[in-house]
ROKEMI-315056 format. One record per residue (C-alpha): residue in one letter; x, y negated, z negated. Coordinates in steps of 0.1 Angstrom, whole numbers, plus 5000, padded with zeros to 4 digits. Example, Ala and Ser with C-alpha at 12.3 -4.5 7.8 and 13.67 -1.06 7.14 Angstrom:
<atoms>
A  5123  5045  4922
S  5137  5011  4929
</atoms>
This chain:
<atoms>
M  4998  4998  5002
A  5013  4967  5010
F  5017  4932  4993
S  4987  4911  5008
A  4998  4881  5025
K  4987  4859  5000
I  5011  4869  4976
I  5046  4878  4997
Q  5044  4846  5013
P  5059  4814  4997
L  5036  4788  5016
S  5020  4783  4977
L  5053  4778  4959
L  5068  4749  4984
S  5071  4714  4980
P  5039  4698  4992
R  5043  4687  5027
S  5050  4651  5037
D  5026  4631  5055
N  5044  4639  5092
K  5021  4661  5111
T  5050  4669  5138
N  5059  4696  5108
N  5099  4695  5114
I  5112  4723  5096
N  5145  4707  5093
N  5131  4679  5077
L  5112  4700  5047
S  5125  4698  5012
S  5134  4728  4999
P  5117  4758  4991
F  5124  4759  4955
V  5093  4746  4938
G  5111  4719  4916
S  5143  4715  4937
I  5152  4677  4942
N  5174  4685  4965
K  5171  4692  5000
L  5176  4724  5020
R  5179  4723  5057
L  5167  4753  5071
S  5173  4765  5107
T  5144  4787  5111
P  5108  4791  5100
I  5106  4810  5067
I  5098  4846  5069
S  5087  4871  5045
S  5081  4908  5049
C  5072  4938  5031
R  5068  4972  5036
T  5036  4989  5051
H  5046  5027  5047
F  5077  5046  5054
G  5100  5036  5080
S  5081  5004  5089
V  5082  4963  5080
A  5057  4943  5091
A  5067  4902  5091
V  5045  4880  5086
K  5054  4840  5092
S  5045  4818  5065
D  5025  4783  5068
V  5054  4766  5055
I  5037  4732  5065
K  5004  4739  5049
D  4993  4724  5014
S  4993  4745  4984
K  4956  4754  4971
K  4951  4763  4935
P  4927  4790  4931
K  4891  4775  4922
S  4884  4789  4889
D  4844  4777  4882
T  4832  4806  4877
S  4836  4836  4857
S  4847  4854  4888
N  4874  4832  4896
L  4893  4834  4865
L  4928  4847  4867
I  4928  4861  4834
T  4901  4874  4806
K  4900  4859  4771
E  4916  4889  4754
E  4944  4887  4781
G  4954  4849  4776
L  4953  4850  4741
E  4977  4879  4739
V  5000  4860  4766
Y  4998  4827  4751
E  5007  4844  4718
D  5037  4865  4735
M  5047  4827  4751
I  5045  4808  4717
L  5067  4835  4697
G  5093  4833  4718
R  5097  4799  4723
A  5094  4795  4687
F  5116  4821  4679
E  5143  4805  4701
D  5140  4772  4685
M  5145  4787  4654
C  5176  4805  4668
A  5191  4771  4677
Q  5184  4755  4643
M  5202  4791  4626
Y  5231  4786  4646
Y  5241  4756  4637
R  5238  4763  4602
G  5264  4790  4608
K  5241  4821  4606
M  5251  4834  4639
F  5281  4839  4657
G  5298  4839  4691
F  5272  4829  4722
V  5238  4827  4718
H  5220  4820  4755
L  5182  4807  4745
Y  5149  4814  4769
N  5134  4783  4762
G  5113  4773  4795
Q  5114  4808  4813
E  5088  4821  4792
A  5063  4827  4817
V  5085  4855  4835
S  5093  4877  4804
S  5051  4873  4791
G  5040  4876  4829
F  5062  4907  4837
I  5067  4927  4802
K  5029  4925  4787
L  5017  4944  4816
L  5039  4972  4807
K  5033  5009  4784
K  5055  5016  4758
E  5071  5046  4775
D  5081  5018  4804
S  5117  5004  4802
V  5132  4969  4803
V  5169  4961  4811
S  5180  4926  4807
T  5212  4904  4804
Y  5229  4883  4777
R  5197  4861  4774
D  5178  4888  4761
H  5159  4876  4727
V  5124  4871  4742
H  5125  4902  4765
A  5130  4922  4737
L  5103  4907  4712
S  5078  4908  4743
K  5085  4947  4749
G  5073  4948  4710
V  5108  4950  4689
P  5097  4930  4657
A  5112  4895  4652
S  5123  4905  4618
Q  5147  4931  4636
V  5159  4908  4661
M  5163  4876  4640
S  5183  4903  4617
E  5205  4916  4646
L  5214  4883  4654
F  5223  4877  4616
G  5248  4906  4622
K  5226  4924  4595
A  5221  4960  4588
T  5186  4959  4595
G  5186  4947  4632
C  5174  4966  4659
C  5213  4976  4666
R  5222  4975  4630
G  5239  4943  4632
Q  5266  4957  4661
G  5248  4944  4692
G  5243  4908  4681
S  5230  4879  4708
M  5237  4895  4738
H  5231  4932  4734
M  5195  4938  4721
F  5185  4976  4722
S  5154  4994  4708
K  5151  5033  4715
E  5115  5032  4702
H  5106  5003  4725
N  5126  5015  4759
V  5149  4981  4757
L  5179  4996  4771
G  5201  4967  4764
G  5211  4934  4773
F  5242  4931  4791
A  5269  4906  4784
F  5286  4907  4821
I  5263  4900  4847
G  5249  4927  4871
E  5259  4954  4845
G  5223  4961  4835
I  5212  4967  4873
P  5228  5004  4876
V  5212  5012  4841
A  5179  5002  4854
T  5183  5023  4886
G  5193  5051  4868
A  5162  5048  4842
A  5140  5046  4875
F  5157  5078  4887
T  5150  5098  4853
S  5113  5088  4856
K  5113  5101  4893
Y  5128  5130  4883
R  5106  5140  4853
R  5073  5136  4879
E  5089  5155  4909
V  5116  5180  4898
L  5105  5188  4861
K  5068  5185  4873
E  5059  5162  4848
A  5025  5149  4861
D  5019  5123  4836
C  5052  5104  4840
D  5044  5072  4858
H  5069  5050  4839
V  5083  5024  4855
T  5114  4999  4844
M  5119  4965  4850
A  5154  4949  4857
F  5161  4911  4847
F  5190  4890  4859
G  5196  4858  4869
D  5204  4844  4903
G  5243  4843  4898
T  5241  4881  4899
C  5230  4882  4930
N  5257  4879  4953
N  5270  4908  4932
G  5281  4945  4944
Q  5259  4962  4920
F  5229  4941  4931
F  5234  4954  4969
E  5241  4990  4959
C  5210  4992  4935
L  5186  4977  4959
N  5200  5005  4985
M  5197  5032  4965
A  5160  5023  4947
A  5146  5016  4987
L  5164  5050  4994
W  5148  5075  4968
K  5117  5049  4966
L  5124  5044  4927
P  5098  5030  4905
I  5115  5000  4896
I  5108  4962  4898
F  5142  4938  4901
V  5131  4904  4886
V  5155  4879  4893
E  5146  4850  4869
N  5164  4822  4893
N  5168  4796  4872
L  5186  4770  4896
W  5218  4775  4878
A  5249  4799  4872
I  5262  4784  4840
G  5276  4752  4856
M  5271  4763  4893
S  5239  4750  4913
H  5223  4781  4929
L  5222  4761  4964
R  5259  4756  4967
A  5268  4791  4955
T  5251  4817  4985
S  5247  4812  5020
D  5210  4817  5015
P  5197  4806  4984
Q  5161  4825  4990
I  5169  4853  4969
W  5134  4874  4976
K  5145  4876  5014
K  5177  4903  5006
G  5143  4929  4999
P  5131  4929  5032
A  5166  4937  5044
F  5166  4968  5022
G  5132  4976  5032
M  5114  4965  5000
P  5087  4935  4996
G  5104  4905  4988
V  5084  4881  4970
H  5087  4843  4958
V  5071  4832  4930
D  5065  4802  4907
G  5081  4814  4875
M  5069  4783  4853
D  5030  4797  4864
V  5025  4828  4841
L  4993  4834  4856
K  5011  4833  4892
V  5040  4857  4875
R  5011  4880  4866
E  4991  4886  4898
V  5027  4896  4914
A  5039  4919  4885
K  5002  4937  4883
E  5011  4948  4923
A  5044  4954  4918
V  5038  4977  4889
G  5010  4993  4909
R  5032  5002  4936
A  5055  5015  4915
R  5035  5037  4893
R  5017  5050  4922
G  5054  5063  4938
E  5055  5034  4965
G  5086  5024  4956
P  5106  4994  4945
T  5103  4955  4946
L  5120  4926  4942
I  5108  4895  4928
E  5123  4865  4930
C  5108  4838  4900
E  5117  4802  4899
T  5121  4791  4867
Y  5140  4767  4846
R  5159  4768  4813
F  5151  4738  4790
R  5185  4740  4773
G  5221  4746  4782
H  5239  4778  4792
S  5243  4787  4758
L  5240  4766  4724
A  5276  4760  4733
D  5271  4744  4764
P  5262  4702  4761
D  5244  4704  4792
E  5259  4677  4809
L  5260  4687  4847
R  5226  4692  4853
D  5208  4660  4867
P  5184  4648  4839
A  5158  4638  4870
E  5157  4674  4876
K  5155  4685  4840
A  5128  4662  4834
H  5105  4673  4860
Y  5106  4709  4849
A  5100  4697  4813
A  5066  4684  4828
R  5060  4716  4842
D  5062  4732  4811
P  5047  4767  4815
I  5032  4772  4778
T  5015  4737  4780
S  5000  4747  4815
L  4987  4780  4801
K  4970  4766  4776
K  4958  4736  4795
Y  4940  4764  4818
M  4923  4784  4790
V  4910  4755  4777
D  4897  4739  4804
N  4883  4775  4818
K  4866  4777  4782
L  4887  4809  4775
A  4896  4795  4741
T  4893  4764  4718
E  4920  4744  4711
A  4914  4754  4675
E  4919  4792  4683
L  4950  4781  4701
K  4963  4765  4672
D  4956  4794  4648
I  4981  4814  4669
E  5006  4786  4664
K  5003  4790  4629
K  5005  4824  4627
I  5038  4826  4651
D  5053  4799  4626
E  5047  4822  4593
V  5061  4852  4617
I  5092  4831  4623
E  5098  4822  4587
E  5094  4856  4574
A  5119  4868  4604
V  5146  4843  4586
E  5138  4852  4553
F  5140  4892  4561
A  5175  4883  4577
E  5192  4865  4549
E  5180  4893  4524
S  5191  4921  4544
P  5224  4935  4539
A  5256  4935  4558
P  5265  4967  4579
S  5294  4988  4557
R  5328  4992  4567
S  5319  5031  4574
Q  5300  5015  4603
L  5327  4998  4617
L  5334  5026  4644
E  5302  5043  4648
N  5287  5041  4681
V  5325  5034  4699
F  5335  5071  4702
A  5314  5101  4712
D  5339  5121  4686
P  5357  5096  4661
K  5389  5116  4662
G  5395  5108  4698
F  5399  5143  4715
G  5362  5159  4717
I  5341  5184  4704
G  5343  5222  4717
P  5315  5241  4728
D  5317  5259  4688
G  5307  5222  4675
K  5342  5219  4658
Y  5367  5193  4666
R  5391  5204  4696
C  5418  5191  4678
E  5415  5212  4647
D  5420  5245  4670
P  5457  5257  4666
K  5458  5266  4703
F  5446  5227  4711
T  5480  5219  4720
E  5497  5249  4730
G  5512  5248  4763
T  5522  5210  4755
A  5549  5209  4733
Q  5573  5197  4761
V  5550  5168  4771
</atoms>
């Protein structure tokens, strides 16, 4: 089943056209939603989707057409139910409030090393992860706190991990950039860009193997791999797209394109800044979506998750978003244009969802305020829990570093090889 044209085409996500009816493609502004820079295109934008194995349908975008928001004057046109809206709003508020508290704790000396915050990008995490089942897997980057929260890892465990305490989700050994939870199928945050994509591809292969080889008919688990625009020129990205498409793996590659790879503008760093176009090159749908609009993100995510569960293969989704803080809390954030930052700040995804829900009578101001108060209490409790938790014991230092603490492996009998008298036989001369 193919993506519908209205989803795969980026026409609703382009900057509005000018009044020039000649529609000179070279005079169009950047296809990135909020970019204040100009991107000159030599050819019309083409978006492609896989319709069935072995064929690709290409659809030319009507790049000159004004974007129109879906009507929402009747309940049949609403993009989300009240229950879904409240769940997503609570998750986004949790992510924002948690990261704001992290900043406070970092500057008070409670956290160490690099801490990368997610403020501004909440629509991506909530829009995708809240559609998953517990058995589905998520693989993240160094900006991983909110992904873990969206997948269900308790805020107290995430905060304790950031404090380096034994009650953290990794017992204090992972820290900010390495959130992991076997219980919630959070397969890790990865500090080096691109590292997590092969892990996610392997997880998706596991799902397919269990279903097709081990005949576990109910295993329709999917995997989501989150990574940024700076990763998309790396080798692992291309290799895993190829394998995922070749084997039709149940995986969604989610590019959180916040337009900046630390201090390098995305528009300067890649020959073709439209990352979504790399999907069709490998025979999978490529989708560009407004990552500051959680409702648009959910619409695309639903179809991608459905495809993966049905065994129709992977999807590459480029979410254009923006971080409201520097690359990390050690970054003074002096390189980005203040006008660009102000532009995106005015498109705050939480404010947008709140307005949609109130305007469409899905929730009252009081109901949303209650959620915000609830989350404030959750965050305060998480900090108290982390403060009071014990530090890891010294005996934990080398755990999870070597499979065998003695370094020589364990034999079939379960004993250390180095304790076998014959272990060094014949090696005396070496």
